[in-house]
PyMOL CGO cylinders between C-alpha atoms (Angstrom):
from pymol import cmd
from pymol.cgo import CYLINDER

trace = [
    CYLINDER, 0.00, 0.00, 0.00, 1.41, 3.41, -0.99, 0.3, 1, 1, 1, 1, 1, 1,
    CYLINDER, 1.41, 3.41, -0.99, 1.03, 6.54, 1.04, 0.3, 1, 1, 1, 1, 1, 1,
    CYLINDER, 1.03, 6.54, 1.04, 0.39, 9.85, -0.74, 0.3, 1, 1, 1, 1, 1, 1,
    CYLINDER, 0.39, 9.85, -0.74, 2.21, 12.88, 0.56, 0.3, 1, 1, 1, 1, 1, 1,
    CYLINDER, 2.21, 12.88, 0.56, 0.07, 15.99, 0.80, 0.3, 1, 1, 1, 1, 1, 1,
    CYLINDER, 0.07, 15.99, 0.80, 1.55, 19.36, -0.13, 0.3, 1, 1, 1, 1, 1, 1,
    CYLINDER, 1.55, 19.36, -0.13, 1.44, 22.42, 2.09, 0.3, 1, 1, 1, 1, 1, 1,
    CYLINDER, 1.44, 22.42, 2.09, -1.97, 24.07, 1.88, 0.3, 1, 1, 1, 1, 1, 1,
    CYLINDER, -1.97, 24.07, 1.88, -2.74, 25.26, -1.64, 0.3, 1, 1, 1, 1, 1, 1,
    CYLINDER, -2.74, 25.26, -1.64, 0.90, 25.62, -2.64, 0.3, 1, 1, 1, 1, 1, 1,
    CYLINDER, 0.90, 25.62, -2.64, 1.16, 25.18, -6.40, 0.3, 1, 1, 1, 1, 1, 1,
    CYLINDER, 1.16, 25.18, -6.40, -2.61, 25.03, -6.84, 0.3, 1, 1, 1, 1, 1, 1,
    CYLINDER, -2.61, 25.03, -6.84, -4.30, 27.52, -9.18, 0.3, 1, 1, 1, 1, 1, 1,
    CYLINDER, -4.30, 27.52, -9.18, -7.69, 28.27, -7.64, 0.3, 1, 1, 1, 1, 1, 1,
    CYLINDER, -7.69, 28.27, -7.64, -8.77, 30.78, -10.31, 0.3, 1, 1, 1, 1, 1, 1,
    CYLINDER, -8.77, 30.78, -10.31, -7.41, 32.91, -13.09, 0.3, 1, 1, 1, 1, 1, 1,
    CYLINDER, -7.41, 32.91, -13.09, -8.58, 36.46, -12.40, 0.3, 1, 1, 1, 1, 1, 1,
    CYLINDER, -8.58, 36.46, -12.40, -9.16, 38.78, -15.32, 0.3, 1, 1, 1, 1, 1, 1,
    CYLINDER, -9.16, 38.78, -15.32, -8.35, 41.96, -13.42, 0.3, 1, 1, 1, 1, 1, 1,
    CYLINDER, -8.35, 41.96, -13.42, -5.15, 41.14, -11.54, 0.3, 1, 1, 1, 1, 1, 1,
    CYLINDER, -5.15, 41.14, -11.54, -1.77, 39.61, -12.33, 0.3, 1, 1, 1, 1, 1, 1,
    CYLINDER, -1.77, 39.61, -12.33, 0.68, 38.66, -9.60, 0.3, 1, 1, 1, 1, 1, 1,
    CYLINDER, 0.68, 38.66, -9.60, 4.17, 37.30, -10.12, 0.3, 1, 1, 1, 1, 1, 1,
    CYLINDER, 4.17, 37.30, -10.12, 5.72, 37.25, -6.67, 0.3, 1, 1, 1, 1, 1, 1,
    CYLINDER, 5.72, 37.25, -6.67, 9.07, 35.96, -7.92, 0.3, 1, 1, 1, 1, 1, 1,
    CYLINDER, 9.07, 35.96, -7.92, 9.39, 38.89, -10.33, 0.3, 1, 1, 1, 1, 1, 1,
    CYLINDER, 9.39, 38.89, -10.33, 7.81, 41.42, -7.97, 0.3, 1, 1, 1, 1, 1, 1,
    CYLINDER, 7.81, 41.42, -7.97, 4.93, 42.15, -10.33, 0.3, 1, 1, 1, 1, 1, 1,
    CYLINDER, 4.93, 42.15, -10.33, 1.42, 43.21, -9.36, 0.3, 1, 1, 1, 1, 1, 1,
    CYLINDER, 1.42, 43.21, -9.36, -0.73, 44.56, -12.15, 0.3, 1, 1, 1, 1, 1, 1,
    CYLINDER, -0.73, 44.56, -12.15, -4.39, 45.56, -12.29, 0.3, 1, 1, 1, 1, 1, 1,
    CYLINDER, -4.39, 45.56, -12.29, -6.03, 45.25, -15.69, 0.3, 1, 1, 1, 1, 1, 1,
    CYLINDER, -6.03, 45.25, -15.69, -2.59, 45.09, -17.27, 0.3, 1, 1, 1, 1, 1, 1,
    CYLINDER, -2.59, 45.09, -17.27, -1.23, 48.22, -15.58, 0.3, 1, 1, 1, 1, 1, 1,
    CYLINDER, -1.23, 48.22, -15.58, 1.66, 47.84, -13.13, 0.3, 1, 1, 1, 1, 1, 1,
    CYLINDER, 1.66, 47.84, -13.13, 0.73, 48.84, -9.59, 0.3, 1, 1, 1, 1, 1, 1,
    CYLINDER, 0.73, 48.84, -9.59, 3.74, 51.17, -9.36, 0.3, 1, 1, 1, 1, 1, 1,
    CYLINDER, 3.74, 51.17, -9.36, 2.52, 53.09, -12.39, 0.3, 1, 1, 1, 1, 1, 1,
    CYLINDER, 2.52, 53.09, -12.39, -0.96, 53.35, -10.89, 0.3, 1, 1, 1, 1, 1, 1,
    CYLINDER, -0.96, 53.35, -10.89, 0.46, 54.49, -7.54, 0.3, 1, 1, 1, 1, 1, 1,
    CYLINDER, 0.46, 54.49, -7.54, 2.38, 57.33, -9.16, 0.3, 1, 1, 1, 1, 1, 1,
    CYLINDER, 2.38, 57.33, -9.16, -0.07, 58.39, -11.87, 0.3, 1, 1, 1, 1, 1, 1,
    CYLINDER, -0.07, 58.39, -11.87, -3.61, 57.54, -10.69, 0.3, 1, 1, 1, 1, 1, 1,
    CYLINDER, -3.61, 57.54, -10.69, -5.91, 58.48, -7.86, 0.3, 1, 1, 1, 1, 1, 1,
    CYLINDER, -5.91, 58.48, -7.86, -7.72, 55.95, -5.69, 0.3, 1, 1, 1, 1, 1, 1,
    CYLINDER, -7.72, 55.95, -5.69, -10.93, 56.80, -7.58, 0.3, 1, 1, 1, 1, 1, 1,
    CYLINDER, -10.93, 56.80, -7.58, -9.27, 56.20, -10.96, 0.3, 1, 1, 1, 1, 1, 1,
    CYLINDER, -9.27, 56.20, -10.96, -7.94, 52.84, -9.79, 0.3, 1, 1, 1, 1, 1, 1,
    CYLINDER, -7.94, 52.84, -9.79, -11.36, 51.85, -8.41, 0.3, 1, 1, 1, 1, 1, 1,
    CYLINDER, -11.36, 51.85, -8.41, -12.93, 52.80, -11.75, 0.3, 1, 1, 1, 1, 1, 1,
    CYLINDER, -12.93, 52.80, -11.75, -10.29, 50.72, -13.54, 0.3, 1, 1, 1, 1, 1, 1,
    CYLINDER, -10.29, 50.72, -13.54, -11.01, 47.66, -11.41, 0.3, 1, 1, 1, 1, 1, 1,
    CYLINDER, -11.01, 47.66, -11.41, -14.77, 47.95, -11.81, 0.3, 1, 1, 1, 1, 1, 1,
    CYLINDER, -14.77, 47.95, -11.81, -14.91, 48.93, -15.48, 0.3, 1, 1, 1, 1, 1, 1,
    CYLINDER, -14.91, 48.93, -15.48, -11.78, 47.49, -17.04, 0.3, 1, 1, 1, 1, 1, 1,
    CYLINDER, -11.78, 47.49, -17.04, -10.38, 50.82, -18.26, 0.3, 1, 1, 1, 1, 1, 1,
    CYLINDER, -10.38, 50.82, -18.26, -9.09, 54.02, -16.75, 0.3, 1, 1, 1, 1, 1, 1,
    CYLINDER, -9.09, 54.02, -16.75, -11.70, 56.77, -16.90, 0.3, 1, 1, 1, 1, 1, 1,
    CYLINDER, -11.70, 56.77, -16.90, -11.45, 59.82, -19.11, 0.3, 1, 1, 1, 1, 1, 1,
    CYLINDER, -11.45, 59.82, -19.11, -11.92, 63.20, -17.38, 0.3, 1, 1, 1, 1, 1, 1,
    CYLINDER, -11.92, 63.20, -17.38, -15.71, 63.24, -17.84, 0.3, 1, 1, 1, 1, 1, 1,
    CYLINDER, -15.71, 63.24, -17.84, -16.11, 59.67, -16.58, 0.3, 1, 1, 1, 1, 1, 1,
    CYLINDER, -16.11, 59.67, -16.58, -13.88, 60.43, -13.60, 0.3, 1, 1, 1, 1, 1, 1,
    CYLINDER, -13.88, 60.43, -13.60, -15.88, 63.56, -12.67, 0.3, 1, 1, 1, 1, 1, 1,
    CYLINDER, -15.88, 63.56, -12.67, -19.15, 61.61, -12.92, 0.3, 1, 1, 1, 1, 1, 1,
    CYLINDER, -19.15, 61.61, -12.92, -17.73, 58.77, -10.82, 0.3, 1, 1, 1, 1, 1, 1,
    CYLINDER, -17.73, 58.77, -10.82, -16.43, 61.19, -8.19, 0.3, 1, 1, 1, 1, 1, 1,
    CYLINDER, -16.43, 61.19, -8.19, -19.86, 62.86, -8.08, 0.3, 1, 1, 1, 1, 1, 1,
    CYLINDER, -19.86, 62.86, -8.08, -21.54, 59.49, -7.53, 0.3, 1, 1, 1, 1, 1, 1,
    CYLINDER, -21.54, 59.49, -7.53, -19.13, 58.71, -4.71, 0.3, 1, 1, 1, 1, 1, 1,
    CYLINDER, -19.13, 58.71, -4.71, -19.67, 62.13, -3.13, 0.3, 1, 1, 1, 1, 1, 1,
    CYLINDER, -19.67, 62.13, -3.13, -23.45, 61.66, -3.14, 0.3, 1, 1, 1, 1, 1, 1,
    CYLINDER, -23.45, 61.66, -3.14, -23.08, 58.24, -1.51, 0.3, 1, 1, 1, 1, 1, 1,
    CYLINDER, -23.08, 58.24, -1.51, -20.79, 59.33, 1.34, 0.3, 1, 1, 1, 1, 1, 1,
    CYLINDER, -20.79, 59.33, 1.34, -23.52, 60.41, 3.72, 0.3, 1, 1, 1, 1, 1, 1,
    CYLINDER, -23.52, 60.41, 3.72, -23.51, 58.48, 7.00, 0.3, 1, 1, 1, 1, 1, 1,
    CYLINDER, -23.51, 58.48, 7.00, -26.57, 58.22, 9.23, 0.3, 1, 1, 1, 1, 1, 1,
    CYLINDER, -26.57, 58.22, 9.23, -26.02, 60.11, 12.49, 0.3, 1, 1, 1, 1, 1, 1,
    CYLINDER, -26.02, 60.11, 12.49, -26.85, 56.94, 14.45, 0.3, 1, 1, 1, 1, 1, 1,
    CYLINDER, -26.85, 56.94, 14.45, -23.77, 55.27, 12.92, 0.3, 1, 1, 1, 1, 1, 1,
    CYLINDER, -23.77, 55.27, 12.92, -21.64, 58.22, 14.08, 0.3, 1, 1, 1, 1, 1, 1,
    CYLINDER, -21.64, 58.22, 14.08, -23.16, 57.92, 17.56, 0.3, 1, 1, 1, 1, 1, 1,
    CYLINDER, -23.16, 57.92, 17.56, -22.34, 54.20, 17.54, 0.3, 1, 1, 1, 1, 1, 1,
    CYLINDER, -22.34, 54.20, 17.54, -18.71, 54.95, 16.58, 0.3, 1, 1, 1, 1, 1, 1,
    CYLINDER, -18.71, 54.95, 16.58, -18.47, 57.37, 19.50, 0.3, 1, 1, 1, 1, 1, 1,
    CYLINDER, -18.47, 57.37, 19.50, -19.78, 54.71, 21.87, 0.3, 1, 1, 1, 1, 1, 1,
    CYLINDER, -19.78, 54.71, 21.87, -17.19, 52.05, 21.01, 0.3, 1, 1, 1, 1, 1, 1,
    CYLINDER, -17.19, 52.05, 21.01, -14.59, 51.34, 23.70, 0.3, 1, 1, 1, 1, 1, 1,
    CYLINDER, -14.59, 51.34, 23.70, -11.26, 53.03, 23.15, 0.3, 1, 1, 1, 1, 1, 1,
    CYLINDER, -11.26, 53.03, 23.15, -9.63, 49.61, 23.39, 0.3, 1, 1, 1, 1, 1, 1,
    CYLINDER, -9.63, 49.61, 23.39, -11.32, 48.51, 20.16, 0.3, 1, 1, 1, 1, 1, 1,
    CYLINDER, -11.32, 48.51, 20.16, -8.99, 48.26, 17.19, 0.3, 1, 1, 1, 1, 1, 1,
    CYLINDER, -8.99, 48.26, 17.19, -9.80, 50.27, 14.04, 0.3, 1, 1, 1, 1, 1, 1,
    CYLINDER, -9.80, 50.27, 14.04, -10.42, 47.01, 12.16, 0.3, 1, 1, 1, 1, 1, 1,
    CYLINDER, -10.42, 47.01, 12.16, -12.93, 45.80, 14.77, 0.3, 1, 1, 1, 1, 1, 1,
    CYLINDER, -12.93, 45.80, 14.77, -14.71, 49.14, 14.58, 0.3, 1, 1, 1, 1, 1, 1,
    CYLINDER, -14.71, 49.14, 14.58, -14.76, 49.13, 10.78, 0.3, 1, 1, 1, 1, 1, 1,
    CYLINDER, -14.76, 49.13, 10.78, -16.08, 45.55, 10.61, 0.3, 1, 1, 1, 1, 1, 1,
    CYLINDER, -16.08, 45.55, 10.61, -18.90, 46.34, 13.01, 0.3, 1, 1, 1, 1, 1, 1,
    CYLINDER, -18.90, 46.34, 13.01, -19.77, 49.70, 11.47, 0.3, 1, 1, 1, 1, 1, 1,
    CYLINDER, -19.77, 49.70, 11.47, -19.91, 48.29, 7.94, 0.3, 1, 1, 1, 1, 1, 1,
    CYLINDER, -19.91, 48.29, 7.94, -22.35, 45.64, 9.14, 0.3, 1, 1, 1, 1, 1, 1,
    CYLINDER, -22.35, 45.64, 9.14, -24.45, 48.30, 10.86, 0.3, 1, 1, 1, 1, 1, 1,
    CYLINDER, -24.45, 48.30, 10.86, -24.71, 50.38, 7.67, 0.3, 1, 1, 1, 1, 1, 1,
    CYLINDER, -24.71, 50.38, 7.67, -27.22, 47.85, 6.34, 0.3, 1, 1, 1, 1, 1, 1,
    CYLINDER, -27.22, 47.85, 6.34, -29.70, 48.93, 9.03, 0.3, 1, 1, 1, 1, 1, 1,
    CYLINDER, -29.70, 48.93, 9.03, -30.05, 52.29, 7.30, 0.3, 1, 1, 1, 1, 1, 1,
    CYLINDER, -30.05, 52.29, 7.30, -30.05, 51.15, 3.65, 0.3, 1, 1, 1, 1, 1, 1,
    CYLINDER, -30.05, 51.15, 3.65, -33.27, 52.61, 2.26, 0.3, 1, 1, 1, 1, 1, 1,
    CYLINDER, -33.27, 52.61, 2.26, -33.12, 50.13, -0.62, 0.3, 1, 1, 1, 1, 1, 1,
    CYLINDER, -33.12, 50.13, -0.62, -32.29, 47.03, 1.42, 0.3, 1, 1, 1, 1, 1, 1,
    CYLINDER, -32.29, 47.03, 1.42, -35.16, 45.07, -0.14, 0.3, 1, 1, 1, 1, 1, 1,
    CYLINDER, -35.16, 45.07, -0.14, -33.99, 45.79, -3.69, 0.3, 1, 1, 1, 1, 1, 1,
    CYLINDER, -33.99, 45.79, -3.69, -31.94, 42.79, -4.74, 0.3, 1, 1, 1, 1, 1, 1,
    CYLINDER, -31.94, 42.79, -4.74, -31.74, 43.70, -8.41, 0.3, 1, 1, 1, 1, 1, 1,
    CYLINDER, -31.74, 43.70, -8.41, -28.45, 43.37, -10.25, 0.3, 1, 1, 1, 1, 1, 1,
    CYLINDER, -28.45, 43.37, -10.25, -28.11, 47.15, -10.50, 0.3, 1, 1, 1, 1, 1, 1,
    CYLINDER, -28.11, 47.15, -10.50, -28.77, 47.65, -6.80, 0.3, 1, 1, 1, 1, 1, 1,
    CYLINDER, -28.77, 47.65, -6.80, -26.22, 45.03, -5.78, 0.3, 1, 1, 1, 1, 1, 1,
    CYLINDER, -26.22, 45.03, -5.78, -23.47, 45.54, -8.32, 0.3, 1, 1, 1, 1, 1, 1,
    CYLINDER, -23.47, 45.54, -8.32, -23.56, 49.24, -8.91, 0.3, 1, 1, 1, 1, 1, 1,
    CYLINDER, -23.56, 49.24, -8.91, -25.31, 51.16, -6.18, 0.3, 1, 1, 1, 1, 1, 1,
    CYLINDER, -25.31, 51.16, -6.18, -24.17, 49.08, -3.21, 0.3, 1, 1, 1, 1, 1, 1,
    CYLINDER, -24.17, 49.08, -3.21, -20.62, 48.96, -4.54, 0.3, 1, 1, 1, 1, 1, 1,
    CYLINDER, -20.62, 48.96, -4.54, -20.52, 52.74, -4.90, 0.3, 1, 1, 1, 1, 1, 1,
    CYLINDER, -20.52, 52.74, -4.90, -22.21, 53.32, -1.55, 0.3, 1, 1, 1, 1, 1, 1,
    CYLINDER, -22.21, 53.32, -1.55, -19.97, 50.85, 0.27, 0.3, 1, 1, 1, 1, 1, 1,
    CYLINDER, -19.97, 50.85, 0.27, -16.83, 52.30, -1.31, 0.3, 1, 1, 1, 1, 1, 1,
    CYLINDER, -16.83, 52.30, -1.31, -17.86, 55.84, -0.34, 0.3, 1, 1, 1, 1, 1, 1,
    CYLINDER, -17.86, 55.84, -0.34, -19.14, 55.07, 3.15, 0.3, 1, 1, 1, 1, 1, 1,
    CYLINDER, -19.14, 55.07, 3.15, -16.20, 52.89, 4.19, 0.3, 1, 1, 1, 1, 1, 1,
    CYLINDER, -16.20, 52.89, 4.19, -13.87, 55.81, 3.52, 0.3, 1, 1, 1, 1, 1, 1,
    CYLINDER, -13.87, 55.81, 3.52, -16.13, 57.99, 5.67, 0.3, 1, 1, 1, 1, 1, 1,
    CYLINDER, -16.13, 57.99, 5.67, -16.18, 55.46, 8.52, 0.3, 1, 1, 1, 1, 1, 1,
    CYLINDER, -16.18, 55.46, 8.52, -12.39, 55.34, 8.54, 0.3, 1, 1, 1, 1, 1, 1,
    CYLINDER, -12.39, 55.34, 8.54, -12.13, 59.15, 8.55, 0.3, 1, 1, 1, 1, 1, 1,
    CYLINDER, -12.13, 59.15, 8.55, -14.78, 59.61, 11.25, 0.3, 1, 1, 1, 1, 1, 1,
    CYLINDER, -14.78, 59.61, 11.25, -13.38, 56.97, 13.59, 0.3, 1, 1, 1, 1, 1, 1,
    CYLINDER, -13.38, 56.97, 13.59, -9.84, 58.25, 13.14, 0.3, 1, 1, 1, 1, 1, 1,
    CYLINDER, -9.84, 58.25, 13.14, -10.94, 61.73, 14.24, 0.3, 1, 1, 1, 1, 1, 1,
    CYLINDER, -10.94, 61.73, 14.24, -12.95, 60.30, 17.16, 0.3, 1, 1, 1, 1, 1, 1,
    CYLINDER, -12.95, 60.30, 17.16, -10.08, 58.19, 18.49, 0.3, 1, 1, 1, 1, 1, 1,
    CYLINDER, -10.08, 58.19, 18.49, -7.66, 61.11, 18.15, 0.3, 1, 1, 1, 1, 1, 1,
    CYLINDER, -7.66, 61.11, 18.15, -10.18, 63.32, 19.98, 0.3, 1, 1, 1, 1, 1, 1,
    CYLINDER, -10.18, 63.32, 19.98, -10.10, 65.82, 17.12, 0.3, 1, 1, 1, 1, 1, 1,
    CYLINDER, -10.10, 65.82, 17.12, -13.82, 66.40, 16.86, 0.3, 1, 1, 1, 1, 1, 1,
    CYLINDER, -13.82, 66.40, 16.86, -15.80, 65.97, 13.70, 0.3, 1, 1, 1, 1, 1, 1,
    CYLINDER, -15.80, 65.97, 13.70, -15.49, 68.46, 10.90, 0.3, 1, 1, 1, 1, 1, 1,
    CYLINDER, -15.49, 68.46, 10.90, -18.72, 70.02, 9.63, 0.3, 1, 1, 1, 1, 1, 1,
    CYLINDER, -18.72, 70.02, 9.63, -17.55, 69.09, 6.14, 0.3, 1, 1, 1, 1, 1, 1,
    CYLINDER, -17.55, 69.09, 6.14, -18.03, 65.39, 6.91, 0.3, 1, 1, 1, 1, 1, 1,
    CYLINDER, -18.03, 65.39, 6.91, -21.33, 64.16, 5.51, 0.3, 1, 1, 1, 1, 1, 1,
    CYLINDER, -21.33, 64.16, 5.51, -23.88, 63.12, 8.12, 0.3, 1, 1, 1, 1, 1, 1,
    CYLINDER, -23.88, 63.12, 8.12, -27.61, 62.97, 7.84, 0.3, 1, 1, 1, 1, 1, 1,
    CYLINDER, -27.61, 62.97, 7.84, -30.37, 62.80, 10.37, 0.3, 1, 1, 1, 1, 1, 1,
    CYLINDER, -30.37, 62.80, 10.37, -32.18, 59.52, 10.89, 0.3, 1, 1, 1, 1, 1, 1,
    CYLINDER, -32.18, 59.52, 10.89, -34.91, 58.96, 8.32, 0.3, 1, 1, 1, 1, 1, 1,
    CYLINDER, -34.91, 58.96, 8.32, -38.43, 57.88, 9.19, 0.3, 1, 1, 1, 1, 1, 1,
    CYLINDER, -38.43, 57.88, 9.19, -38.95, 54.14, 9.17, 0.3, 1, 1, 1, 1, 1, 1,
    CYLINDER, -38.95, 54.14, 9.17, -35.27, 53.27, 9.67, 0.3, 1, 1, 1, 1, 1, 1,
]
cmd.load_cgo(trace, "trace")
């Protein structure tokens, strides 16, 4: 009877071939949609790179302005989320806070019952992308006791939520 020797974890196993990312650890290469990460880091904004990942191409100026406007409209955070962030213990790590706050955002999703492709792929992706950045900024200011800037986007609780 022969005994098979198992490899370490998934070493040498290709689980998937992603269309948007190429990694060659031996050569030190990481590319998104065919563009080297170092080139993106120097020449593109976070919004441009997000657009590239989601749409397969870098945006032109008009597309970028429209995308930035969509993100800006989606940044608003319900005041109850801000209150929750203030109530977290100071011993909580930023990652614990972010994980919990992202989950709590669903409580205030006015379109939570809409499970259409557009609602899930487009609107929730844009909203999540915009609101996660806000959560990070808000909690960073809270934990540093800097107070919240009036330029941060909050909104009052809405009826029925």
